[in-house]
MARMAR-421785 format. One record per residue (C-alpha): residue number from 1; residue in one letter; x, y, z. Coordinates in pm, whole numbers, always signed. Layout:
N
seq;type;x;y;z
NUM;a;X;Y;Z
...
//
This chain:
315
seq;type;x;y;z
1;m;+8164;+9814;+10417
2;e;+8238;+9642;+10762
3;t;+8342;+9292;+10832
4;g;+8065;+9039;+10822
5;t;+7841;+9254;+10586
6;a;+7725;+9063;+10261
7;p;+7833;+9313;+9977
8;s;+7556;+9403;+9739
9;s;+7578;+9415;+9354
10;p;+7939;+9418;+9205
11;q;+7841;+9720;+9007
12;t;+7807;+9932;+9314
13;w;+8162;+9907;+9417
14;v;+8519;+9952;+9264
15;v;+8627;+9638;+9425
16;w;+8400;+9344;+9520
17;v;+8534;+9037;+9665
18;s;+8309;+8754;+9773
19;e;+8413;+8425;+9964
20;l;+8752;+8431;+9806
21;v;+8966;+8118;+9842
22;k;+9319;+8044;+9720
23;h;+9510;+7713;+9759
24;f;+9874;+7652;+9708
25;g;+9869;+7269;+9711
26;q;+9731;+7196;+10058
27;f;+9817;+7546;+10189
28;r;+9504;+7773;+10217
29;a;+9654;+8118;+10144
30;l;+9311;+8292;+10140
31;d;+9034;+8174;+10339
32;g;+8683;+8302;+10250
33;i;+8762;+8659;+10210
34;t;+8470;+8889;+10159
35;f;+8461;+9257;+10126
36;a;+8390;+9569;+9910
37;l;+8546;+9932;+9846
38;q;+8377;+10245;+9772
39;p;+8477;+10463;+9457
40;g;+8735;+10722;+9577
41;s;+8820;+10536;+9903
42;a;+9169;+10525;+10043
43;t;+9215;+10162;+10195
44;g;+9515;+10022;+10375
45;l;+9594;+9652;+10366
46;l;+9745;+9531;+10684
47;g;+9863;+9207;+10821
48;p;+10193;+9041;+10945
49;n;+10437;+8860;+10708
50;g;+10268;+8564;+10562
51;a;+9917;+8699;+10620
52;g;+9814;+8680;+10253
53;k;+9840;+9033;+10150
54;t;+10033;+9014;+9843
55;t;+9838;+8698;+9749
56;l;+9509;+8908;+9772
57;l;+9666;+9185;+9570
58;k;+9787;+8950;+9297
59;t;+9442;+8757;+9286
60;m;+9244;+9086;+9262
61;l;+9474;+9197;+8981
62;g;+9428;+8864;+8792
63;f;+9786;+8740;+8812
64;l;+9695;+8443;+9031
65;t;+9388;+8222;+8960
66;f;+9184;+8172;+9269
67;t;+9030;+7843;+9390
68;s;+8688;+7954;+9449
69;g;+8496;+8273;+9518
70;r;+8447;+8593;+9287
71;v;+8658;+8920;+9222
72;s;+8502;+9205;+9044
73;l;+8675;+9554;+8972
74;f;+8424;+9811;+8851
75;g;+8167;+9534;+8794
76;e;+8411;+9344;+8560
77;d;+8467;+8986;+8660
78;v;+8836;+8928;+8700
79;s;+8834;+8557;+8601
80;m;+8606;+8636;+8303
81;a;+8775;+8940;+8150
82;p;+9115;+8980;+8316
83;l;+9257;+9210;+8043
84;r;+8947;+9442;+8073
85;a;+8983;+9455;+8438
86;r;+9345;+9532;+8425
87;q;+9279;+9837;+8174
88;l;+9079;+9990;+8451
89;i;+9320;+9984;+8716
90;g;+9692;+10076;+8818
91;y;+9950;+9879;+8984
92;m;+10268;+9975;+9166
93;p;+10461;+9659;+9265
94;e;+10680;+9638;+9577
95;n;+10994;+9506;+9373
96;d;+11223;+9718;+9138
97;a;+11064;+9707;+8793
98;a;+11298;+9907;+8602
99;f;+11350;+9811;+8243
100;p;+11702;+9779;+8133
101;g;+11845;+10065;+7914
102;m;+11521;+10276;+7933
103;s;+11479;+10621;+8069
104;g;+11206;+10693;+8305
105;f;+11004;+10880;+8023
106;d;+11052;+10566;+7795
107;a;+10930;+10327;+8084
108;v;+10618;+10535;+8145
109;v;+10548;+10547;+7773
110;f;+10590;+10186;+7746
111;a;+10334;+10119;+8022
112;a;+10086;+10360;+7862
113;r;+10118;+10169;+7530
114;l;+10069;+9825;+7706
115;s;+9746;+9966;+7864
116;g;+9624;+10046;+7503
117;m;+9684;+10420;+7457
118;p;+9764;+10534;+7113
119;r;+10136;+10634;+7056
120;e;+10076;+11016;+7070
121;a;+9850;+11008;+7362
122;a;+10104;+10792;+7555
123;f;+10372;+11031;+7498
124;s;+10144;+11328;+7601
125;r;+10013;+11175;+7891
126;s;+10374;+11039;+7998
127;y;+10484;+11409;+8010
128;e;+10199;+11528;+8225
129;v;+10230;+11259;+8489
130;l;+10596;+11286;+8522
131;d;+10572;+11662;+8535
132;y;+10305;+11615;+8817
133;l;+10569;+11381;+9009
134;g;+10826;+11632;+8983
135;m;+11053;+11444;+8730
136;d;+11057;+11699;+8445
137;e;+11431;+11749;+8484
138;v;+11542;+11372;+8509
139;r;+11278;+11204;+8285
140;h;+11517;+11137;+7997
141;r;+11801;+11010;+8218
142;p;+11858;+10625;+8224
143;q;+11703;+10467;+8527
144;a;+12012;+10294;+8627
145;g;+12120;+10625;+8774
146;y;+11813;+10703;+8960
147;s;+11784;+10715;+9340
148;v;+11527;+10479;+9517
149;g;+11294;+10774;+9529
150;l;+11309;+10841;+9158
151;k;+11265;+10468;+9086
152;q;+10947;+10458;+9300
153;k;+10815;+10771;+9120
154;v;+10854;+10596;+8780
155;k;+10667;+10298;+8912
156;l;+10391;+10525;+9043
157;a;+10393;+10725;+8712
158;q;+10341;+10371;+8525
159;a;+10049;+10300;+8747
160;l;+9897;+10630;+8681
161;v;+9966;+10699;+8327
162;h;+9647;+10549;+8148
163;g;+9410;+10755;+8406
164;p;+9279;+10471;+8627
165;k;+9017;+10529;+8904
166;l;+9163;+10253;+9126
167;v;+9547;+10194;+9201
168;f;+9698;+9905;+9393
169;l;+10013;+9997;+9580
170;d;+10235;+9741;+9727
171;e;+10476;+9892;+9988
172;p;+10519;+10227;+9814
173;l;+10720;+10391;+10068
174;n;+10990;+10106;+10091
175;g;+11339;+10210;+10108
176;l;+11287;+10601;+10096
177;d;+11475;+10827;+10309
178;p;+11266;+11074;+10522
179;n;+11252;+11371;+10251
180;s;+11141;+11119;+9984
181;r;+10904;+10944;+10215
182;d;+10733;+11281;+10304
183;e;+10708;+11375;+9923
184;m;+10561;+11042;+9833
185;m;+10316;+11061;+10119
186;g;+10224;+11418;+9985
187;l;+10185;+11282;+9623
188;l;+9960;+10985;+9725
189;a;+9743;+11206;+9949
190;g;+9702;+11443;+9643
191;i;+9607;+11144;+9416
192;s;+9336;+11031;+9674
193;r;+9195;+11375;+9703
194;s;+9142;+11369;+9332
195;g;+8897;+11088;+9352
196;v;+9120;+10797;+9269
197;a;+9060;+10491;+9482
198;l;+9379;+10347;+9646
199;v;+9457;+10024;+9805
200;i;+9774;+10045;+9991
201;s;+9968;+9740;+10134
202;s;+10227;+9879;+10397
203;h;+10385;+9742;+10703
204;v;+10424;+10097;+10839
205;l;+10098;+10165;+11021
206;h;+10149;+10533;+11090
207;d;+10170;+10578;+10708
208;i;+9816;+10389;+10656
209;e;+9676;+10589;+10951
210;s;+9778;+10919;+10772
211;l;+9671;+10831;+10416
212;c;+9368;+10609;+10461
213;s;+9023;+10617;+10603
214;e;+8935;+10237;+10553
215;v;+9147;+9940;+10641
216;l;+9152;+9568;+10563
217;v;+9334;+9340;+10831
218;l;+9447;+9000;+10724
219;d;+9592;+8721;+10932
220;c;+9683;+8354;+10826
221;g;+9477;+8419;+10521
222;r;+9161;+8532;+10707
223;l;+8998;+8865;+10706
224;l;+8976;+8999;+11065
225;y;+8854;+9332;+10988
226;s;+8714;+9539;+10712
227;g;+8587;+9912;+10759
228;p;+8659;+10250;+10874
229;i;+8970;+10294;+11068
230;d;+8791;+10517;+11329
231;r;+8571;+10227;+11430
232;l;+8859;+9994;+11468
233;g;+9004;+10171;+11758
234;r;+8862;+10093;+12103
235;n;+8742;+10379;+12321
236;d;+8688;+10249;+12670
237;k;+8460;+10443;+12917
238;g;+8689;+10614;+13169
239;r;+8998;+10623;+12969
240;f;+9147;+10959;+12899
241;r;+9460;+11114;+12734
242;a;+9590;+11423;+12917
243;r;+9863;+11687;+12899
244;v;+9932;+11897;+13203
245;r;+10171;+12178;+13271
246;g;+10345;+12164;+13614
247;d;+10445;+11876;+13846
248;e;+10344;+11574;+13666
249;g;+10445;+11356;+13949
250;a;+10243;+11511;+14210
251;f;+9956;+11531;+13970
252;s;+9967;+11158;+13892
253;r;+10014;+11062;+14252
254;l;+9683;+11258;+14330
255;v;+9480;+11096;+14059
256;e;+9594;+10745;+14177
257;q;+9523;+10838;+14544
258;g;+9167;+10914;+14411
259;g;+9120;+10569;+14264
260;g;+9256;+10636;+13916
261;r;+9546;+10483;+13726
262;v;+9819;+10658;+13536
263;g;+10033;+10566;+13253
264;r;+10206;+10733;+12961
265;k;+10143;+10720;+12561
266;g;+10418;+10938;+12389
267;h;+10399;+11282;+12536
268;l;+10048;+11240;+12700
269;l;+9950;+11098;+13029
270;d;+9700;+10793;+12988
271;l;+9443;+10804;+13263
272;t;+9183;+10542;+13368
273;l;+8939;+10710;+13598
274;p;+8682;+10580;+13838
275;e;+8316;+10608;+13723
276;s;+8215;+10758;+14058
277;r;+8452;+11066;+13995
278;g;+8519;+11080;+13640
279;t;+8698;+11391;+13499
280;a;+8623;+11579;+13807
281;l;+8930;+11386;+13966
282;v;+9161;+11528;+13688
283;f;+9064;+11881;+13782
284;e;+9087;+11815;+14146
285;a;+9422;+11662;+14117
286;a;+9541;+11960;+13911
287;r;+9415;+12214;+14167
288;q;+9592;+12038;+14456
289;s;+9921;+11997;+14269
290;g;+9914;+12341;+14118
291;c;+9916;+12200;+13752
292;q;+9720;+12334;+13442
293;v;+9536;+12083;+13237
294;r;+9629;+12174;+12881
295;e;+9451;+11894;+12704
296;l;+9196;+11615;+12814
297;l;+9052;+11384;+12549
298;p;+8882;+11044;+12545
299;a;+9148;+10784;+12482
300;r;+9114;+10603;+12163
301;d;+9360;+10329;+12029
302;t;+9594;+10415;+11758
303;l;+9590;+10201;+11470
304;e;+9896;+10009;+11602
305;e;+9727;+9928;+11922
306;a;+9390;+9815;+11736
307;f;+9611;+9600;+11489
308;l;+9791;+9413;+11773
309;r;+9454;+9377;+11958
310;l;+9296;+9210;+11656
311;l;+9602;+8979;+11614
312;g;+9585;+8873;+11987
313;k;+9915;+9054;+12056
314;e;+9783;+9355;+12269
315;q;+10054;+9458;+12503
//
């Protein structure tokens, strides 16, 4: 659902938020937030520090009471039935949540029992989830000896053990080395493909762009955008990204002599072409410079570029 669209009945959505306001004294942390999320969606929650991301997560989870508005999860009103709402969801917090003296397996069983699962089911399900996360060999070791990556997996297992269809994840990739990050990204992608809806708060925009199809952008407690990532990126007429083989300098000079502008985005050339000539200018410049055009696509903002533009910090 896109920003500015009034959500329909709460029963239609896994998350339904309407005119949500949260005050801390005189400070307005959330300012009239309205959005809804579909079953099975993967949604990134973005915003600079202090934007209200953690406050929004904790309000949706029922950890914080809100000043006004309404929050429903699977049609359950969080303010009226907070425990029932929490039974339907999973939560992976940002901060270390290890229980002193417990093994990873014990911690996951404990989380399963807290969600209301019978003892035998909690044991069985904990084995299954830890096996899925690749922790079968270390699950009975004390958490105190775990790496950051293993501790993150335990938190994820605790969020998944009771079989929720919606999981909130607060900075799930924090502190991970490159190998652990790639492994966690793969696990989250697999969970999303299984039909579990994810809400992922992260400051790493590339991760959100890889994992999510939807995004919520907050700033100063206000919702700037809610909707598909691919509609957030601007696609200006006349802008293209190109990869050429040969003398790039000569190619670029010829494009500019023909009225275009040339910049660079990573390994690609960023072209702005005059409407009167369009892509014909590219191929004429390539012919004259002896270059091959290996790639030519309409330019679309990356998530980072679109994010900065929403915040008024476009470079």
